[in-house]
TORDOZA-508621 format. One line per 5 residues: number of its first residue (from 0); their letters; for each residue x, y, z of N, C-alpha, C. Coordinates in nm, 2 decimals, decimal comma, padded with zeros to 4 digits. Layout:
residues N
NUM> A> X/Y/Z/X/Y/Z/X/Y/Z ~ ...
END
This chain:
residues 89
0> MLAYE> 04,66/16,80/09,73/04,81/16,84/09,70/04,85/16,74/09,66 ~ 04,95/16,77/09,52/05,01/16,63/09,53/05,14/16,63/09,63 ~ 05,23/16,51/09,65/05,26/16,48/09,72/05,44/16,50/09,71 ~ 05,46/16,50/09,62/05,61/16,59/09,50/05,69/16,68/09,60 ~ 05,60/16,78/09,60/05,66/16,89/09,69/05,67/16,87/09,81
5> PLAEI> 05,58/16,81/09,92/05,63/16,79/10,04/05,69/16,69/10,07 ~ 05,77/16,59/09,98/05,85/16,49/09,97/06,03/16,53/09,91 ~ 05,99/16,60/09,82/06,09/16,73/09,82/06,16/16,83/09,91 ~ 06,07/16,86/09,98/06,07/16,94/10,11/06,18/16,85/10,23 ~ 06,12/16,75/10,24/06,18/16,66/10,37/06,29/16,63/10,28
10> ETLFL> 06,35/16,61/10,17/06,46/16,54/10,13/06,54/16,66/10,14 ~ 06,52/16,77/10,08/06,60/16,89/10,14/06,66/16,94/10,25 ~ 06,53/16,90/10,33/06,60/16,94/10,45/06,68/16,82/10,56 ~ 06,64/16,71/10,51/06,70/16,59/10,53/06,85/16,59/10,51 ~ 06,88/16,62/10,40/07,02/16,65/10,36/07,09/16,81/10,37
15> SIYPR> 07,00/16,89/10,44/07,06/17,01/10,52/07,12/16,99/10,65 ~ 07,03/16,84/10,71/07,09/16,83/10,88/07,15/16,71/10,86 ~ 07,13/16,63/10,77/07,28/16,53/10,76/07,36/16,50/10,65 ~ 07,42/16,61/10,60/07,48/16,61/10,50/07,55/16,50/10,43 ~ 07,65/16,42/10,54/07,71/16,30/10,48/07,68/16,21/10,57
20> TDQHD> 07,54/16,14/10,45/07,49/16,02/10,50/07,55/15,89/10,47 ~ 07,68/15,89/10,38/07,74/15,80/10,39/07,86/15,79/10,44 ~ 07,81/15,82/10,56/07,91/15,82/10,75/07,77/15,75/10,84 ~ 07,63/15,72/10,80/07,55/15,69/10,88/07,47/15,57/10,79 ~ 07,51/15,45/10,85/07,44/15,33/10,78/07,28/15,34/10,83
25> ELALF> 07,27/15,37/10,92/07,15/15,32/11,01/07,04/15,50/10,97 ~ 07,10/15,56/10,86/07,03/15,70/10,85/06,99/15,68/10,70 ~ 06,85/15,68/10,70/06,72/15,67/10,60/06,63/15,70/10,60 ~ 06,54/15,77/10,48/06,40/15,78/10,54/06,33/15,70/10,38 ~ 06,21/15,62/10,45/06,15/15,52/10,36/06,01/15,58/10,30
30> VRHES> 05,97/15,55/10,18/05,80/15,64/10,18/05,73/15,51/10,12 ~ 05,58/15,52/10,14/05,53/15,43/10,10/05,39/15,48/10,05 ~ 05,32/15,46/09,95/05,18/15,53/09,92/05,09/15,42/09,95 ~ 04,97/15,46/10,00/04,92/15,37/10,06/04,75/15,42/10,01 ~ 04,67/15,32/09,94/04,54/15,40/09,84/04,48/15,30/09,93
35> EGRLH> 04,46/15,18/10,00/04,37/15,12/10,06/04,23/15,11/10,01 ~ 04,24/15,15/09,84/04,09/15,16/09,75/04,04/15,25/09,72 ~ 04,09/15,35/09,82/04,04/15,47/09,76/04,08/15,53/09,60 ~ 04,00/15,66/09,57/04,07/15,68/09,44/04,19/15,77/09,46 ~ 04,23/15,85/09,59/04,36/15,91/09,64/04,41/15,83/09,74
40> CEVKV> 04,55/15,83/09,73/04,66/15,76/09,78/04,74/15,88/09,92 ~ 04,72/15,78/10,04/04,81/15,89/10,12/04,95/15,83/10,13 ~ 05,05/15,94/10,14/05,19/15,93/10,16/05,22/15,89/10,29 ~ 05,35/15,81/10,30/05,35/15,83/10,46/05,50/15,81/10,46 ~ 05,57/15,89/10,53/05,74/15,86/10,55/05,77/15,81/10,66
45> YFPPA> 05,90/15,71/10,68/05,89/15,65/10,80/06,09/15,72/10,85 ~ 06,05/15,80/10,93/06,14/15,83/10,94/06,20/15,75/11,10 ~ 06,35/15,71/11,08/06,41/15,61/11,23/06,47/15,67/11,31 ~ 06,47/15,63/11,45/06,47/15,70/11,54/06,63/15,79/11,51 ~ 06,73/15,75/11,46/06,88/15,81/11,39/06,81/15,98/11,31
50> AGRLA> 06,69/15,93/11,28/06,65/16,07/11,18/06,54/16,15/11,33 ~ 06,58/16,17/11,42/06,52/16,22/11,54/06,49/16,39/11,49 ~ 06,64/16,44/11,45/06,60/16,55/11,44/06,50/16,61/11,33 ~ 06,50/16,55/11,23/06,45/16,58/11,11/06,28/16,58/11,18 ~ 06,26/16,46/11,20/06,12/16,41/11,25/06,07/16,53/11,32
55> HAANA> 06,12/16,58/11,41/06,11/16,65/11,49/06,06/16,81/11,43 ~ 06,20/16,85/11,31/06,17/16,98/11,21/06,01/16,93/11,16 ~ 06,00/16,81/11,09/05,89/16,80/11,01/05,72/16,78/11,06 ~ 05,74/16,80/11,23/05,64/16,79/11,30/05,57/16,62/11,26 ~ 05,66/16,50/11,24/05,64/16,38/11,20/05,53/16,33/11,39
60> TPCRT> 05,48/16,20/11,32/05,41/16,20/11,45/05,48/16,04/11,50 ~ 05,51/15,99/11,63/05,58/15,86/11,64/05,47/15,80/11,60 ~ 05,62/15,65/11,56/05,52/15,55/11,49/05,59/15,41/11,55 ~ 05,50/15,32/11,53/05,62/15,14/11,53/05,70/15,16/11,41 ~ 05,77/15,08/11,39/05,87/15,07/11,29/05,75/14,98/11,21
65> PSFNG> 05,74/15,01/11,07/05,64/14,95/10,99/05,70/14,80/10,89 ~ 05,62/14,79/10,83/05,68/14,63/10,75/05,72/14,72/10,64 ~ 05,83/14,65/10,62/05,89/14,71/10,48/05,83/14,67/10,39 ~ 05,72/14,59/10,34/05,65/14,58/10,22/05,60/14,73/10,18 ~ 05,65/14,72/10,04/05,55/14,85/09,99/05,63/14,97/10,03
70> LSLLV> 05,75/14,98/10,10/05,87/15,07/10,15/05,92/15,09/10,02 ~ 05,99/15,24/10,00/06,11/15,26/09,89/06,17/15,36/09,97 ~ 06,28/15,35/09,93/06,41/15,45/10,01/06,34/15,58/09,95 ~ 06,36/15,72/09,98/06,35/15,81/09,96/06,46/15,91/09,94 ~ 06,55/15,90/10,07/06,65/15,97/10,06/06,78/15,91/10,17
75> GSEMA> 06,89/15,88/10,22/07,00/15,86/10,25/07,08/15,70/10,22 ~ 07,10/15,65/10,33/07,17/15,52/10,32/07,12/15,37/10,24 ~ 07,16/15,33/10,14/07,06/15,23/10,08/07,09/15,14/10,21 ~ 07,23/15,14/10,28/07,27/15,01/10,40/07,20/15,08/10,52 ~ 07,10/15,14/10,51/07,02/15,14/10,67/06,89/15,01/10,63
80> LPHLF> 06,90/14,91/10,50/06,77/14,84/10,50/06,80/14,75/10,60 ~ 06,95/14,70/10,64/06,93/14,57/10,69/06,95/14,63/10,87 ~ 06,94/14,74/10,88/07,00/14,76/11,01/06,83/14,84/11,08 ~ 06,76/14,89/11,00/06,62/14,93/11,01/06,52/14,79/11,02 ~ 06,57/14,70/10,91/06,47/14,63/10,87/06,56/14,49/10,85
85> PNHR> 06,60/14,43/10,97/06,67/14,31/10,98/06,61/14,19/10,94 ~ 06,50/14,17/10,97/06,44/14,04/10,91/06,39/14,07/10,74 ~ 06,38/14,14/10,69/06,33/14,15/10,55/06,45/14,10/10,44 ~ 06,41/14,04/10,36/06,52/13,91/10,24/06,49/14,01/10,12
END
């Protein structure tokens, strides 16, 4: 299965739950493609604590805050970066 469809579904769900992301500087989802030398990669989405409702709706598994290396913004406020990853430069 390609990751595009599930990512689009997560993005649509995000925008339906949080339609005004411009009012939430700490609200964004980040994505990372991890291959670790394999032919096919795993796509991981980081749901920060502010996106708890969405994480629950998407059946996400809780984890620690990941390192910012390799993450890219999927959807939400670009201003979330310094809030969620204060040590990133």
